[in-house]
C-alpha positions in Angstrom: -7.6 -16.6 -4.1 -5.5 -14.6 -6.6 -2.0 -15.8 -7.5 0.9 -14.1 -5.7 3.8 -11.8 -6.4 6.9 -12.0 -4.3 7.9 -8.9 -2.3 11.6 -8.9 -1.3 12.6 -6.7 1.6 16.2 -5.5 2.2 18.0 -3.9 5.1 15.7 -1.7 7.3 12.6 -2.8 5.4 13.4 -6.5 6.3 13.9 -5.5 9.9 10.7 -3.5 10.1 8.5 -6.3 8.5 10.3 -9.1 10.4 10.9 -11.1 7.2 13.0 -11.0 4.0 10.1 -11.9 1.7 6.4 -11.9 1.5 4.0 -13.6 -0.9 1.4 -10.9 -1.9 -1.8 -11.7 -3.7 -2.4 -9.7 -6.8 -5.3 -9.9 -9.2 -4.7 -11.4 -12.7 -4.8 -7.9 -14.3 -2.2 -6.7 -11.8 -2.0 -4.0 -9.3 -0.2 -0.6 -9.6 3.0 -0.6 -7.7 1.8 2.5 -5.8 -1.2 0.5 -4.5 1.1 -2.4 -3.5 3.3 0.1 -1.5 0.2 1.5 0.2 -1.1 -2.0 1.0 2.3 -3.0 2.4 2.3 0.1 4.7 -1.2 -0.7 6.0 -0.4 -4.4 6.6 3.0 -3.6 8.2 2.8 -0.2 9.9 6.4 -0.4 11.1 7.4 -0.6 7.5 5.6 2.6 6.4 8.4 5.1 7.3 10.9 3.0 5.4 8.7 2.8 2.3 8.5 6.6 2.1 12.3 6.7 1.4 12.9 3.5 -0.5 13.6 2.6 -4.1 11.5 -0.1 -5.8 12.5 -2.6 -8.4 10.1 -4.7 -10.4 11.7 -7.9 -11.8 15.1 -6.4 -11.3 14.3 -3.1 -13.1 14.3 0.1 -11.1 10.8 1.7 -11.1 10.7 5.4 -12.0 7.0 5.4 -12.1 4.8 3.7 -9.5 2.0 3.4 -12.0 3.6 0.2 -13.4 1.6 -2.9 -12.7 2.8 -5.7 -10.5 1.4 -9.0 -11.9 1.2 -12.5 -10.5 4.6 -14.2 -10.6 6.4 -10.8 -10.5 9.1 -9.9 -8.0 8.8 -6.5 -6.3 11.8 -5.4 -4.3 12.0 -2.7 -1.6 15.5 -1.1 -1.3 15.8 1.4 1.5 18.7 3.9 1.4 22.0 2.3 2.3 24.6 3.8 4.5 28.3 3.3 4.6 30.9 4.0 2.0 
């Protein structure tokens, strides 16, 4: 079994998935962030609409390109739009 990355879910993403964090297996060579987002949507269909409007961070760095690779031991965070003001 490949080592895991940690997926952190915030706000509506946490509610949709029913958890604040997931351990996600990724191959040693990594996985494109885009592929991880698609896999999350398949595994958690209620999360899919939120993923379409979310921002993603990889190891606390905002991703501007989902081609970046998520590797074992990385932290991938899903930040949906926030309301309030």
